[in-house]
DSSP file (Angstrom, degrees, kcal/mol; ACC not computed):
  #  RESIDUE AA STRUCTURE BP1 BP2  ACC     N-H-->O    O-->H-N    N-H-->O    O-->H-N    TCO  KAPPA ALPHA  PHI   PSI    X-CA   Y-CA   Z-CA
    1    1 A M              0   0    0      0, 0.0    76,-2.3     0, 0.0     2,-0.4   0.000 360.0 360.0 360.0 136.0  102.0  114.8   92.1
    2    2 A T  B     -A   76   0A   0     74,-0.2     2,-0.4    57,-0.0    74,-0.2  -0.983 360.0-173.4-122.9 131.8  104.6  117.5   91.7
    3    3 A I        -     0   0    0     72,-2.1    56,-0.0    -2,-0.4    55,-0.0  -0.971  24.8-135.2-121.7 139.7  108.3  116.8   90.9
    4    4 A K  S    S+     0   0    0     -2,-0.4     2,-0.2     2,-0.1    -1,-0.1   0.900  86.2  70.0 -64.3 -42.5  110.8  119.7   90.9
    5    5 A K  S    S-     0   0    0      1,-0.1    -2,-0.1    70,-0.1     0, 0.0  -0.549  91.2-114.1 -78.4 138.2  112.6  118.7   87.8
    6    6 A L        -     0   0    0     -2,-0.2    69,-0.2     1,-0.1     3,-0.1  -0.423  33.8-107.0 -69.7 145.0  110.7  119.1   84.5
    7    7 A P    >   -     0   0    0      0, 0.0     3,-1.6     0, 0.0    48,-0.1  -0.266  50.8 -77.0 -65.1 158.8  109.9  115.9   82.6
    8    8 A P  T 3  S+     0   0    0      0, 0.0     3,-0.1     0, 0.0    50,-0.1  -0.309 115.4   7.4 -58.2 138.7  111.8  115.1   79.4
    9    9 A N  T 3  S+     0   0    0      1,-0.2     2,-0.5    -3,-0.1   134,-0.2   0.540 104.9 112.5  68.8   9.8  110.7  117.2   76.3
   10   10 A I    <   -     0   0    0     -3,-1.6    -1,-0.2   132,-0.1     2,-0.1  -0.957  53.4-152.2-119.4 128.6  108.4  119.4   78.4
   11   11 A A    >   -     0   0    0     -2,-0.5     3,-1.6    -3,-0.1    63,-0.4  -0.457  36.8 -96.5 -89.2 168.0  108.9  123.1   79.1
   12   12 A E  T 3  S+     0   0    0      1,-0.3    63,-0.2    -2,-0.1    -1,-0.1   0.823 123.0  38.1 -55.7 -37.6  107.7  124.9   82.2
   13   13 A N  T 3  S+     0   0    0     61,-0.1    -1,-0.3    60,-0.1     2,-0.1   0.313  88.9 122.5-100.1   8.7  104.5  126.2   80.5
   14   14 A D    <   -     0   0    0     -3,-1.6    60,-1.8    28,-0.0     2,-0.5  -0.429  46.3-157.6 -73.0 145.4  103.7  123.1   78.4
   15   15 A C  E     -cB  42  73A   0     26,-0.7    28,-2.5    58,-0.2     2,-0.4  -0.970  19.5-178.2-121.7 110.6  100.3  121.4   78.8
   16   16 A V  E     -cB  43  72A   0     56,-3.2    56,-3.3    -2,-0.5     2,-0.6  -0.937  18.2-156.5-121.4 130.6  100.7  117.8   77.6
   17   17 A I  E     -cB  44  71A   0     26,-2.9    28,-2.2    -2,-0.4     2,-0.5  -0.923  10.5-158.2-104.7 118.3   98.0  115.1   77.4
   18   18 A L  E     +cB  45  70A   0     52,-2.9    52,-1.9    -2,-0.6     2,-0.3  -0.845  20.8 172.6 -95.7 130.4   99.3  111.6   77.4
   19   19 A F  E     -c   46   0A   0     26,-2.0    28,-2.6    -2,-0.5     2,-0.7  -0.926  42.8 -95.1-137.2 159.0   96.9  109.1   75.9
   20   20 A D    >   -     0   0    0     -2,-0.3     3,-1.0    26,-0.2     6,-0.2  -0.659  34.0-155.2 -75.3 110.5   96.8  105.4   74.9
   21   21 A G  T 3  S+     0   0    0     -2,-0.7   110,-1.1     1,-0.2    -1,-0.2   0.647  89.1  47.9 -68.3 -17.0   97.6  105.5   71.2
   22   22 A V  T 3  S+     0   0    0    108,-0.2   105,-3.6   106,-0.1     2,-0.4   0.560  87.7 100.7 -98.3  -9.2   95.9  102.2   70.4
   23   23 A C  B <>  -F  126   0B   0     -3,-1.0     4,-1.9   103,-0.2   103,-0.2  -0.630  62.3-152.1 -79.4 125.6   92.7  103.0   72.2
   24   24 A K  H  > S+     0   0    0    101,-1.7     4,-1.9    -2,-0.4    -1,-0.2   0.889  97.4  51.2 -65.7 -38.9   89.9  104.1   69.9
   25   25 A L  H  > S+     0   0    0    100,-0.5     4,-2.3     1,-0.2    -1,-0.2   0.919 109.6  50.5 -62.4 -43.3   88.2  106.1   72.7
   26   26 A C  H  > S+     0   0    0      1,-0.2     4,-2.2     2,-0.2    -1,-0.2   0.863 108.6  52.0 -64.0 -36.3   91.5  107.9   73.4
   27   27 A N  H  X S+     0   0    0     -4,-1.9     4,-2.2     2,-0.2    -1,-0.2   0.866 108.0  51.0 -69.4 -35.7   92.0  108.7   69.7
   28   28 A V  H  X S+     0   0    0     -4,-1.9     4,-2.3     2,-0.2    -2,-0.2   0.917 109.5  51.7 -63.3 -42.5   88.5  110.2   69.6
   29   29 A W  H  X S+     0   0    0     -4,-2.3     4,-2.4     2,-0.2    -2,-0.2   0.905 108.8  50.8 -59.3 -43.1   89.5  112.3   72.7
   30   30 A S  H  X S+     0   0    0     -4,-2.2     4,-2.3     1,-0.2    -1,-0.2   0.913 110.4  47.8 -62.8 -43.6   92.7  113.4   70.9
   31   31 A R  H  X S+     0   0    0     -4,-2.2     4,-2.2     2,-0.2    -1,-0.2   0.873 109.9  54.2 -65.4 -36.0   90.7  114.5   67.8
   32   32 A F  H  X S+     0   0    0     -4,-2.3     4,-2.6     2,-0.2     5,-0.3   0.927 108.6  48.8 -60.6 -46.2   88.2  116.3   70.1
   33   33 A I  H  X S+     0   0    0     -4,-2.4     4,-2.4     1,-0.2    -2,-0.2   0.931 111.0  49.7 -60.9 -46.7   91.2  118.2   71.7
   34   34 A I  H  < S+     0   0    0     -4,-2.3    -1,-0.2     1,-0.2    -2,-0.2   0.898 114.4  46.2 -59.1 -40.5   92.5  119.2   68.3
   35   35 A R  H  < S+     0   0    0     -4,-2.2    -2,-0.2    -5,-0.2    -1,-0.2   0.910 123.3  29.5 -70.7 -43.1   89.1  120.4   67.2
   36   36 A F  H  < S+     0   0    0     -4,-2.6     2,-1.7     1,-0.2     3,-0.2   0.577  95.7  85.7-101.7 -10.0   88.1  122.4   70.2
   37   37 A D    ><  +     0   0    0     -4,-2.4     3,-1.6    -5,-0.3    -1,-0.2  -0.564  51.0 164.3 -88.6  73.0   91.5  123.6   71.6
   38   38 A K  T 3  S+     0   0    0     -2,-1.7    -1,-0.2     1,-0.3    -2,-0.1   0.781  71.7  54.7 -64.4 -29.2   91.5  126.7   69.2
   39   39 A Q  T 3  S-     0   0    0     -3,-0.2    -1,-0.3     1,-0.0    -2,-0.1   0.501 105.2-131.3 -82.5  -3.0   94.3  128.4   71.2
   40   40 A Q    <   +     0   0    0     -3,-1.6    -2,-0.1    -7,-0.2    -6,-0.1   0.903  53.9 150.3  52.3  48.3   96.5  125.3   70.8
   41   41 A R        +     0   0    0     49,-0.1   -26,-0.7   -27,-0.1     2,-0.3   0.828  51.5  70.6 -72.2 -33.5   97.3  125.1   74.5
   42   42 A F  E     -c   15   0A   0     -9,-0.1     2,-0.4   -28,-0.1   -26,-0.2  -0.644  59.2-161.8 -98.8 143.3   97.7  121.4   74.5
   43   43 A K  E     -c   16   0A   0    -28,-2.5   -26,-2.9    -2,-0.3     2,-0.3  -0.914  20.4-140.6-108.2 144.9  100.3  119.0   73.0
   44   44 A L  E     -cd  17 141A   0     96,-2.8    98,-3.1    -2,-0.4     2,-0.3  -0.789  19.6-179.4-106.3 150.6   99.3  115.4   72.6
   45   45 A C  E     -c   18   0A   0    -28,-2.2   -26,-2.0    -2,-0.3     2,-0.2  -0.931  24.4-131.6-153.2 124.1  101.6  112.5   73.3
   46   46 A S  E >   -c   19   0A   0     -2,-0.3     3,-1.1   -28,-0.2     6,-0.5  -0.551  17.1-136.3 -72.1 137.7  101.0  108.7   72.9
   47   47 A V  T 3  S+     0   0    0    -28,-2.6   -27,-0.1     1,-0.2    -1,-0.1   0.741 105.1  58.9 -66.8 -20.9  102.1  106.8   76.0
   48   48 A Q  T 3  S+     0   0    0    -29,-0.4    -1,-0.2     4,-0.1   -28,-0.1   0.662  87.8  94.6 -81.5 -16.0  103.6  104.2   73.6
   49   49 A S  S <> S-     0   0    0     -3,-1.1     4,-2.8     1,-0.1     5,-0.2  -0.284  90.5-111.2 -71.8 160.1  105.9  106.8   72.0
   50   50 A P  H  > S+     0   0    0      0, 0.0     4,-2.1     0, 0.0     5,-0.2   0.891 121.3  50.6 -57.7 -38.4  109.5  107.3   73.1
   51   51 A E  H  > S+     0   0    0      2,-0.2     4,-1.9     1,-0.2     5,-0.2   0.925 111.6  47.1 -65.0 -44.7  108.5  110.7   74.5
   52   52 A G  H  > S+     0   0    0     -6,-0.5     4,-2.6     1,-0.2    -1,-0.2   0.904 111.1  51.4 -63.0 -42.5  105.5  109.3   76.3
   53   53 A Q  H  X S+     0   0    0     -4,-2.8     4,-2.4     1,-0.2    -1,-0.2   0.894 109.7  49.6 -62.5 -40.3  107.6  106.4   77.8
   54   54 A S  H  X S+     0   0    0     -4,-2.1     4,-2.0    -5,-0.2    -1,-0.2   0.871 111.5  49.0 -69.3 -34.7  110.2  108.9   79.1
   55   55 A I  H  X S+     0   0    0     -4,-1.9     4,-1.8     2,-0.2    -2,-0.2   0.923 111.0  49.8 -68.2 -43.7  107.6  111.1   80.7
   56   56 A L  H  <>S+     0   0    0     -4,-2.6     5,-3.0     1,-0.2    -2,-0.2   0.930 111.7  49.0 -58.2 -45.3  106.0  108.0   82.3
   57   57 A G  H ><5S+     0   0    0     -4,-2.4     3,-1.3     1,-0.2    -1,-0.2   0.883 106.0  57.3 -61.6 -39.4  109.4  107.0   83.6
   58   58 A H  H 3<5S+     0   0    0     -4,-2.0    -1,-0.2     1,-0.3    -2,-0.2   0.889 112.5  40.1 -58.6 -41.0  110.0  110.5   85.0
   59   59 A F  T 3<5S-     0   0    0     -4,-1.8    -1,-0.3    -3,-0.1    -2,-0.2   0.306 114.5-117.0 -92.2   8.9  106.9  110.3   87.1
   60   60 A K  T < 5 +     0   0    0     -3,-1.3    -3,-0.2     1,-0.2    -2,-0.1   0.881  64.5 149.0  57.2  41.3  107.6  106.6   88.0
   61   61 A M      < -     0   0    0     -5,-3.0    -1,-0.2    -6,-0.1    -2,-0.1  -0.695  57.9 -82.8-100.0 156.5  104.4  105.5   86.3
   62   62 A P        -     0   0    0      0, 0.0    -1,-0.1     0, 0.0    -5,-0.0  -0.299  35.2-166.3 -58.4 140.8  103.9  102.1   84.6
   63   63 A T  S    S+     0   0    0     -7,-0.1     3,-0.1     1,-0.1    -6,-0.1   0.398  79.9  49.6-109.5   0.5  105.3  102.0   81.1
   64   64 A E  S    S+     0   0    0      1,-0.3     2,-0.4   -11,-0.0    -1,-0.1   0.698 111.8  34.6-113.1 -26.1  103.8   98.7   79.9
   65   65 A H        -     0   0    0      0, 0.0     2,-0.5     0, 0.0    -1,-0.3  -0.982  66.3-155.2-131.1 146.8  100.1   99.0   80.8
   66   66 A F        +     0   0    0     -2,-0.4     3,-0.1     1,-0.1   -46,-0.1  -0.947  22.6 162.9-130.7 111.1   98.0  102.2   80.7
   67   67 A D        +     0   0    0     -2,-0.5     2,-0.3     1,-0.1    -1,-0.1   0.422  66.2  32.1-105.9  -1.3   94.9  102.6   82.9
   68   68 A T  S    S-     0   0    0     49,-0.1     2,-0.3    50,-0.0    -1,-0.1  -0.997  73.7-113.0-153.8 152.4   94.5  106.3   82.7
   69   69 A M        -     0   0    0     -2,-0.3    11,-0.9   -50,-0.1     2,-0.4  -0.641  37.4-147.7 -76.5 146.5   95.0  109.4   80.7
   70   70 A L  E     -BE  18  79A   0    -52,-1.9   -52,-2.9    -2,-0.3     2,-0.5  -0.934   9.5-159.3-118.2 146.2   97.7  111.7   82.1
   71   71 A Y  E     -BE  17  78A   0      7,-2.6     7,-2.5    -2,-0.4     2,-0.5  -0.989   9.4-165.7-123.7 122.1   97.8  115.5   82.0
   72   72 A V  E     -BE  16  77A   0    -56,-3.3   -56,-3.2    -2,-0.5     2,-0.5  -0.930   9.3-179.3-112.4 125.9  101.2  117.1   82.5
   73   73 A E  E >   -BE  15  76A   0      3,-2.3     3,-1.9    -2,-0.5     2,-0.5  -0.913  67.6 -55.9-124.8 101.9  101.4  120.8   83.2
   74   74 A G  T 3  S-     0   0    0    -60,-1.8   -61,-0.1    -2,-0.5   -62,-0.1  -0.540 123.6 -16.3  64.5-115.6  105.0  121.8   83.6
   75   75 A N  T 3  S+     0   0    0     -2,-0.5   -72,-2.1   -63,-0.2     2,-0.4   0.215 119.7  93.6-105.8  14.6  106.3  119.5   86.4
   76   76 A Q  E <   -AE   2  73A   0     -3,-1.9    -3,-2.3   -74,-0.2     2,-0.4  -0.841  55.6-161.2-106.1 144.7  102.8  118.5   87.7
   77   77 A V  E     - E   0  72A   0    -76,-2.3     2,-0.4    -2,-0.4    -5,-0.2  -0.983   4.5-170.6-126.1 138.7  101.0  115.4   86.6
   78   78 A F  E     - E   0  71A   0     -7,-2.5    -7,-2.6    -2,-0.4     2,-0.3  -0.954   7.6-170.1-124.0 144.2   97.3  114.7   87.0
   79   79 A D  E >>  - E   0  70A   0     -2,-0.4     3,-1.1    -9,-0.2     4,-1.1  -0.812  45.8  -2.6-128.6 172.9   95.6  111.4   86.3
   80   80 A K  H 3> S-     0   0    0    -11,-0.9     4,-2.0    -2,-0.3     3,-0.3  -0.128 127.4  -7.0  50.3-132.7   92.1  109.9   86.0
   81   81 A S  H 3> S+     0   0    0      1,-0.2     4,-2.9     2,-0.2    -1,-0.3   0.821 134.8  58.6 -66.9 -30.1   89.2  112.4   86.6
   82   82 A D  H <> S+     0   0    0     -3,-1.1     4,-2.3     2,-0.2    -1,-0.2   0.899 106.5  49.0 -64.1 -38.8   91.6  115.2   87.7
   83   83 A A  H  X S+     0   0    0     -4,-1.1     4,-2.0    -3,-0.3     5,-0.2   0.956 113.4  46.2 -62.9 -49.8   93.4  114.9   84.3
   84   84 A F  H  X S+     0   0    0     -4,-2.0     4,-2.8     1,-0.2     5,-0.2   0.939 115.1  46.0 -58.2 -49.4   90.1  115.1   82.5
   85   85 A L  H  X S+     0   0    0     -4,-2.9     4,-1.9     1,-0.2    -1,-0.2   0.863 110.6  52.2 -67.3 -36.3   88.7  118.0   84.5
   86   86 A N  H  < S+     0   0    0     -4,-2.3     4,-0.4    -5,-0.2    -1,-0.2   0.871 113.8  44.7 -67.7 -34.9   91.9  120.0   84.3
   87   87 A V  H >< S+     0   0    0     -4,-2.0     3,-1.8    -5,-0.2     4,-0.4   0.956 112.8  49.5 -69.1 -50.8   91.9  119.7   80.5
   88   88 A I  H >< S+     0   0    0     -4,-2.8     3,-1.3     1,-0.3    -2,-0.2   0.823 103.1  62.5 -60.4 -31.9   88.2  120.4   80.1
   89   89 A N  T 3< S+     0   0    0     -4,-1.9    -1,-0.3     1,-0.3    -2,-0.2   0.689 101.7  52.0 -68.2 -17.9   88.6  123.5   82.3
   90   90 A K  T <  S+     0   0    0     -3,-1.8    -1,-0.3    -4,-0.4    -2,-0.2   0.425  94.4  89.8 -97.2  -0.5   91.0  125.0   79.7
   91   91 A L  S <  S-     0   0    0     -3,-1.3     5,-0.1    -4,-0.4   -54,-0.1  -0.522  86.1 -94.9 -90.7 163.1   88.6  124.5   76.8
   92   92 A P    >>  -     0   0    0      0, 0.0     4,-1.3     0, 0.0     3,-0.8  -0.225  61.0 -52.8 -72.5 166.7   86.1  127.1   75.7
   93   93 A I  T 34 S+     0   0    0      1,-0.3     0, 0.0     2,-0.2     0, 0.0  -0.525 119.4  34.7 -63.7 138.8   82.4  127.2   76.8
   94   94 A P  T >4 S+     0   0    0      0, 0.0     3,-1.3     0, 0.0     4,-0.4  -0.994 122.1  48.7 -89.5 -11.3   80.3  125.0   76.7
   95   95 A W  G X4 S+     0   0    0     -3,-0.8     3,-1.9     1,-0.3    -2,-0.2   0.866 103.3  62.4 -61.1 -37.9   83.0  122.3   77.4
   96   96 A R  G >< S+     0   0    0     -4,-1.3     3,-2.0     1,-0.3    -1,-0.3   0.777  88.2  72.6 -59.4 -26.6   84.4  124.2   80.4
   97   97 A L  G X  S+     0   0    0     -3,-1.3     3,-1.8     1,-0.3    -1,-0.3   0.759  80.4  73.1 -61.5 -23.7   81.0  123.9   82.1
   98   98 A L  G X  S+     0   0    0     -3,-1.9     3,-2.1    -4,-0.4    -1,-0.3   0.681  74.2  83.4 -64.4 -15.4   81.8  120.2   82.7
   99   99 A Y  G X   +     0   0    0     -3,-2.0     3,-2.3     1,-0.3    -1,-0.3   0.684  67.2  84.4 -61.4 -16.4   84.3  121.4   85.3
  100  100 A I  G X  S+     0   0    0     -3,-1.8     3,-1.8     1,-0.3    -1,-0.3   0.772  73.7  73.4 -56.3 -25.5   81.3  121.6   87.7
  101  101 A F  G X  S+     0   0    0     -3,-2.1     3,-1.5     1,-0.3    -1,-0.3   0.588  72.5  84.5 -68.3  -7.9   81.9  117.8   88.3
  102  102 A K  G <  S+     0   0    0     -3,-2.3    -1,-0.3     1,-0.3    -2,-0.2   0.749  77.1  69.1 -62.6 -23.1   84.9  118.8   90.3
  103  103 A I  G <  S+     0   0    0     -3,-1.8    -1,-0.3    -4,-0.2     2,-0.2   0.713  80.7  91.7 -70.6 -18.6   82.5  119.2   93.3
  104  104 A I  S <  S-     0   0    0     -3,-1.5     5,-0.1    -4,-0.2    -3,-0.0  -0.556  98.3 -91.5 -75.2 140.8   81.9  115.5   93.3
  105  105 A A    >>  -     0   0    0     -2,-0.2     4,-2.5     1,-0.1     3,-0.6  -0.217  32.1-124.2 -53.7 138.1   84.3  113.7   95.7
  106  106 A K  H 3> S+     0   0    0      1,-0.2     4,-3.1     2,-0.2     5,-0.2   0.859 109.0  56.9 -56.1 -40.2   87.4  112.5   93.9
  107  107 A G  H 3> S+     0   0    0      1,-0.2     4,-1.6     2,-0.2    -1,-0.2   0.889 110.2  44.0 -60.2 -40.1   86.9  108.9   95.0
  108  108 A I  H <> S+     0   0    0     -3,-0.6     4,-2.0     2,-0.2    -2,-0.2   0.925 113.9  50.0 -70.4 -45.5   83.5  108.8   93.3
  109  109 A R  H  X S+     0   0    0     -4,-2.5     4,-2.4     1,-0.2    -2,-0.2   0.928 112.7  47.4 -57.5 -45.9   84.7  110.6   90.2
  110  110 A N  H  X S+     0   0    0     -4,-3.1     4,-3.0     1,-0.2    -1,-0.2   0.823 105.7  58.5 -68.9 -30.6   87.6  108.2   89.9
  111  111 A W  H  X S+     0   0    0     -4,-1.6     4,-1.7    -5,-0.2    -1,-0.2   0.944 110.8  42.6 -61.8 -46.6   85.4  105.2   90.4
  112  112 A F  H  X S+     0   0    0     -4,-2.0     4,-1.4     2,-0.2    -2,-0.2   0.911 113.8  52.2 -64.7 -42.1   83.3  106.2   87.4
  113  113 A Y  H  X S+     0   0    0     -4,-2.4     4,-3.0     1,-0.2     3,-0.4   0.939 108.8  50.7 -58.1 -47.5   86.5  107.1   85.4
  114  114 A D  H  X S+     0   0    0     -4,-3.0     4,-2.8     1,-0.2     5,-0.3   0.850 101.8  61.0 -61.6 -36.0   87.9  103.6   86.2
  115  115 A R  H  < S+     0   0    0     -4,-1.7     4,-0.4     1,-0.2    -1,-0.2   0.902 114.9  34.8 -59.1 -39.2   84.7  101.9   85.0
  116  116 A I  H >< S+     0   0    0     -4,-1.4     3,-0.8    -3,-0.4     4,-0.4   0.938 118.9  49.8 -78.1 -49.1   85.3  103.4   81.5
  117  117 A A  H >< S+     0   0    0     -4,-3.0     3,-0.9     1,-0.3     4,-0.3   0.893 111.2  47.8 -59.9 -43.4   89.1  103.3   81.5
  118  118 A L  T 3< S+     0   0    0     -4,-2.8    -1,-0.3     1,-0.2    -2,-0.2   0.665 121.8  36.1 -75.5 -14.6   89.4   99.6   82.5
  119  119 A N  T <> S+     0   0    0     -3,-0.8     4,-2.4    -4,-0.4     5,-0.2   0.190  82.2 112.7-117.6  14.5   86.8   98.5   80.0
  120  120 A R  H <>>S+     0   0    0     -3,-0.9     4,-2.8    -4,-0.4     5,-0.8   0.841  75.8  51.3 -63.0 -36.0   87.7  100.9   77.1
  121  121 A Y  H  >5S+     0   0    0     -4,-0.3     4,-1.3     3,-0.2    -1,-0.2   0.920 114.6  42.1 -68.6 -42.0   89.0   98.2   74.7
  122  122 A S  H  45S+     0   0    0      1,-0.2    -2,-0.2     2,-0.2    -1,-0.2   0.842 121.5  42.4 -73.5 -31.2   85.9   96.0   75.1
  123  123 A L  H  <5S+     0   0    0     -4,-2.4    -2,-0.2    -7,-0.2    -3,-0.2   0.888 136.6   9.9 -78.6 -41.0   83.5   99.1   74.9
  124  124 A F  H  <5S-     0   0    0     -4,-2.8    -3,-0.2    -5,-0.2    -2,-0.2   0.607  99.9-126.7-119.1 -18.2   85.2  101.0   72.1
  125  125 A G     << -     0   0    0     -4,-1.3  -101,-1.7    -5,-0.8  -100,-0.5  -0.249  17.4-109.8  94.7 175.0   87.8   98.8   70.6
  126  126 A K  B     -F   23   0B   0   -103,-0.2  -103,-0.2  -102,-0.1     2,-0.2  -0.985  15.9-119.6-146.7 156.1   91.5   99.2   69.9
  127  127 A Y        -     0   0    0   -105,-3.6     3,-0.1    -2,-0.3     4,-0.0  -0.532  23.7-124.1 -88.9 159.6   93.8   99.6   67.0
  128  128 A D  S    S+     0   0    0     -2,-0.2     2,-0.3     1,-0.1    -1,-0.1   0.773  94.3   8.3 -73.7 -26.6   96.7   97.2   66.2
  129  129 A S  S    S-     0   0    0   -108,-0.1    -1,-0.1  -107,-0.1     2,-0.1  -0.940  97.5 -73.8-147.3 167.4   99.2  100.0   66.3
  130  130 A C        -     0   0    0     -2,-0.3     2,-0.2     1,-0.1  -108,-0.2  -0.365  49.3-117.0 -65.5 140.6   99.3  103.7   67.3
  131  131 A M        -     0   0    0   -110,-1.1    -1,-0.1    -2,-0.1    -4,-0.0  -0.556  26.6-129.4 -75.4 142.3   97.7  106.1   64.9
  132  132 A L        -     0   0    0     -2,-0.2     2,-0.1     1,-0.1    -1,-0.0  -0.728  25.1-108.1 -92.8 143.8  100.0  108.6   63.3
  133  133 A P        -     0   0    0      0, 0.0     5,-0.1     0, 0.0    -1,-0.1  -0.395  35.9-111.4 -68.0 146.7   99.1  112.3   63.3
  134  134 A S    >>  -     0   0    0      1,-0.1     3,-0.9    -2,-0.1     4,-0.7  -0.312  29.7-107.1 -70.5 162.5   98.1  113.8   60.0
  135  135 A T  G >4 S+     0   0    0      1,-0.3     3,-0.6     2,-0.2     4,-0.3   0.868 120.5  52.7 -62.1 -36.3  100.4  116.4   58.4
  136  136 A E  G 34 S+     0   0    0      1,-0.2    -1,-0.3     2,-0.1     3,-0.1   0.710 117.3  38.3 -73.4 -17.5   98.1  119.3   59.3
  137  137 A N  G X4 S+     0   0    0     -3,-0.9     3,-2.1     1,-0.1     4,-0.2   0.343  82.7 103.5-110.9   4.9   98.0  118.2   63.0
  138  138 A K  G X< S+     0   0    0     -4,-0.7     3,-1.5    -3,-0.6    -2,-0.1   0.835  75.9  60.7 -58.3 -34.0  101.6  117.1   63.4
  139  139 A N  G 3  S+     0   0    0     -4,-0.3    -1,-0.3     1,-0.3     4,-0.1   0.622  93.5  66.6 -69.6 -11.4  102.5  120.3   65.3
  140  140 A R  G <  S+     0   0    0     -3,-2.1   -96,-2.8   -97,-0.1     2,-0.4   0.502  88.9  82.7 -86.0  -4.5   99.9  119.4   68.0
  141  141 A F  B <  S-d   44   0A   0     -3,-1.5   -96,-0.2   -98,-0.3     2,-0.1  -0.813  89.0-104.7-107.2 142.4  102.0  116.4   69.1
  142  142 A L        -     0   0    0    -98,-3.1     2,-0.3    -2,-0.4   -96,-0.1  -0.354  37.4-155.2 -63.0 135.9  104.9  116.5   71.5
  143  143 A K        -     0   0    0   -134,-0.2     2,-0.3    -4,-0.1    -1,-0.0  -0.866  25.0-101.2-115.5 150.0  108.3  116.1   69.8
  144  144 A N        -     0   0    0     -2,-0.3   -93,-0.0     1,-0.1  -135,-0.0  -0.533  28.2-158.0 -66.4 126.8  111.5  114.9   71.2
  145  145 A K              0   0    0     -2,-0.3    -1,-0.1     1,-0.2  -135,-0.0   0.322 360.0 360.0 -92.9   7.7  113.7  117.9   72.0
  146  146 A T              0   0    0   -137,-0.0    -1,-0.2     0, 0.0    -2,-0.1   0.463 360.0 360.0 -91.0 360.0  117.0  116.1   71.9
């Protein structure tokens, strides 16, 4: 989905990954991004944060339940397997090689994505509250620009 106006707190060239801040799998994904995104292309943002909520509202996405990771690039938003593949494609080799899964039909990719996403709490667990970024990684998280 593309909307002409930029989402709140996002500049034209920003690449932002929105994730469920209480999901243990999502937090592992965030730490993975911090570790392997050496060029620091990505900013991370919890969907529960004020910044995440305003971005969700901008794209008219649900703000109370979260079934997918979102990837925002400027004024475009990607969800489910498209979000994952667009992120992975910007990471270095060997991770970028996973982009080969783009050849699989989107409906099939999203079916597999949904099986994990909809069962992530029972499979991996969840935290009682959002994890806070460490001081050395604080710059990797989206900040309110107001």
